[in-house]
C-alpha positions in Angstrom: 112.3 128.9 64.3 108.9 128.7 62.6 108.9 128.0 58.8 107.4 130.6 56.4 104.3 128.6 55.5 103.3 128.0 59.2 104.1 131.6 60.1 101.9 133.1 57.4 99.1 130.5 58.0 99.0 131.8 61.6 98.9 135.4 60.4 96.4 135.0 57.6 93.2 136.1 59.3 94.9 139.1 61.0 96.6 140.0 57.7 93.3 140.0 55.9 91.8 142.5 58.4 94.8 144.9 58.7 94.3 148.2 56.8 96.8 149.3 54.2 99.4 151.6 56.0 99.9 154.1 53.2 96.9 154.2 50.9 98.2 157.0 48.7 101.4 155.0 47.9 99.4 151.8 47.4 96.9 153.5 45.1 99.6 155.2 43.1 101.5 152.0 42.4 98.3 150.1 41.7 97.4 152.6 39.0 100.9 152.6 37.6 100.8 148.8 37.4 97.4 148.8 35.7 98.8 151.2 33.1 101.3 148.6 32.0 98.8 145.7 31.7 96.7 144.8 28.6 93.3 143.2 28.5 94.7 140.1 26.7 97.6 139.6 29.2 98.2 136.4 31.2 99.8 137.4 34.5 101.1 135.8 37.6 101.3 137.4 41.1 103.6 135.5 43.5 103.1 136.1 47.2 99.5 137.3 46.6 98.5 137.0 50.2 94.7 137.1 50.6 94.2 138.3 47.0 93.2 142.0 47.6 95.5 143.4 45.0 94.7 140.6 42.6 90.9 141.4 42.8 91.6 145.0 41.9 93.9 144.2 38.9 92.2 141.1 37.4 89.7 143.2 35.4 92.7 144.8 33.6 94.0 141.5 32.1 92.8 138.3 30.4 94.0 135.8 32.9 95.3 136.4 36.4 97.0 133.7 38.6 97.9 134.3 42.2 100.1 132.1 44.3 101.2 132.2 48.0 103.1 129.9 50.3 100.3 130.0 52.8 97.3 127.7 52.4 95.3 129.8 54.8 96.0 133.0 52.8 94.9 131.2 49.6 91.7 130.0 51.3 90.8 133.6 52.1 91.7 134.7 48.6 89.4 132.0 47.1 86.6 133.0 49.5 86.9 136.6 48.2 86.7 135.4 44.6 83.6 133.3 45.4 82.0 136.4 46.8 82.8 138.5 43.7 81.9 138.5 40.0 85.6 138.1 38.9 85.8 135.1 36.6 89.4 135.3 35.3 91.2 134.9 38.6 92.6 131.7 40.2 94.7 131.0 43.3 97.1 128.2 44.2 99.2 127.6 47.3 102.9 127.4 46.2 106.2 128.8 47.4 107.4 131.7 45.2 109.8 129.7 43.0 107.5 126.8 42.6 104.7 129.2 41.7 106.8 130.6 38.9 108.1 127.3 37.6 104.6 126.0 36.9 104.0 128.8 34.4 105.7 129.9 31.2 105.0 132.4 28.3 103.7 134.9 30.8 103.1 138.6 29.9 103.8 139.8 33.4 105.1 138.4 36.7 104.3 140.6 39.8 105.5 140.5 43.4 104.4 143.1 45.9 106.0 143.3 49.4 107.4 139.8 49.0 111.0 139.6 47.8 112.6 140.8 51.0 111.0 137.8 52.7 112.7 135.3 50.4 116.0 133.5 51.0 117.2 133.6 47.4 116.1 136.7 45.5 118.4 136.2 42.5 117.0 132.7 41.9 113.4 134.2 42.0 114.3 136.9 39.6 115.9 134.4 37.2 112.8 132.2 37.4 110.6 135.1 36.6 112.8 136.0 33.6 112.5 132.4 32.3 108.7 132.3 32.8 108.1 135.6 30.9 107.7 135.9 27.1 110.3 138.1 25.3 109.5 141.6 26.3 107.4 140.5 29.3 107.3 142.6 32.4 108.4 141.9 36.0 106.6 144.4 38.3 107.6 144.5 41.9 107.3 146.6 45.0 109.9 145.8 47.6 110.8 147.4 51.0 114.5 148.2 50.9 115.2 148.2 54.7 118.9 149.0 54.5 117.9 152.5 53.4 115.4 152.9 56.2 115.7 155.2 59.3 117.4 154.2 62.6 114.1 153.0 64.1 113.7 150.4 61.4 117.4 149.5 61.8 116.8 148.9 65.5 113.8 146.7 64.7 115.9 144.7 62.3 118.4 143.9 65.0 115.5 142.4 67.1 114.2 140.2 64.3 116.5 137.2 65.0 115.2 136.9 68.5 111.6 137.3 67.3 112.3 134.6 64.7 113.5 132.1 67.4 110.2 132.7 69.2 108.2 132.2 66.1 107.0 135.8 66.1 108.7 137.0 62.9 109.4 135.7 59.4 112.7 135.6 57.6 113.6 139.1 56.4 116.4 140.4 54.2 117.8 143.9 54.3 119.3 145.6 51.3 119.5 149.1 49.6 117.5 150.5 46.7 120.6 150.5 44.6 121.3 146.8 45.4 117.8 145.8 44.5 118.0 147.6 41.2 121.3 145.9 40.5 119.8 142.5 41.3 117.0 143.1 38.8 119.3 144.2 36.0 121.7 141.2 36.7 118.8 138.8 36.1 118.4 140.1 32.6 115.9 142.9 32.9 115.8 146.5 31.7 114.2 148.8 34.3 111.7 151.0 32.5 110.1 152.6 35.5 111.0 152.9 39.1 110.4 155.0 42.3 110.1 154.8 46.0 106.4 154.7 47.2 106.4 155.6 50.0 109.8 157.3 50.4 110.4 156.2 54.0 111.0 153.5 54.6 111.6 153.2 50.9 109.4 150.6 49.1 111.0 150.3 45.7 108.6 150.1 42.8 110.1 148.7 39.7 108.8 147.8 36.3 111.4 145.8 34.4 111.2 144.4 30.8 112.8 141.0 29.9 115.6 141.5 27.5 
């Protein structure tokens, strides 16, 4: 079975070219996220991929850090920054937990389409809680595949074989309700949530550290 860093390194160039599948849902959650950010904020995005979302949000904050487990993803993200005029944006290659642990006093931690790919979601939520200042925000968008239709359910059954062949990453399946409960158990108060898109549900959550 291929490890996560090697898998996403191999996928990086293709990932950077693939179009967003649901632009309406992406745009909606992007604007909702921007509405919660302030121009003086220091934010961290874990699992930033090739930096496309970071580039769109960086002008809404003071300092924006992006991390990803894949060196190849980070190389592409840095290339995009070099080609832009964005000066407050930096990228580093770190696994999600390590990427959180090197920061503290953050105003926001963000993770988009990442958490279902991690082995230990509660540990990641706890690390985000620790890295945030009091009242800081944890903003996530997470596919909740246990609530998906039967076609997605069938695909999930095929994932172990694909993983053995190095054709798929580790994936967790859980419900929207279970994800909300994990978030609250980590010490957060959910202040905004919704499924965007509805099917398969990608759970958008804005949670405040309490």
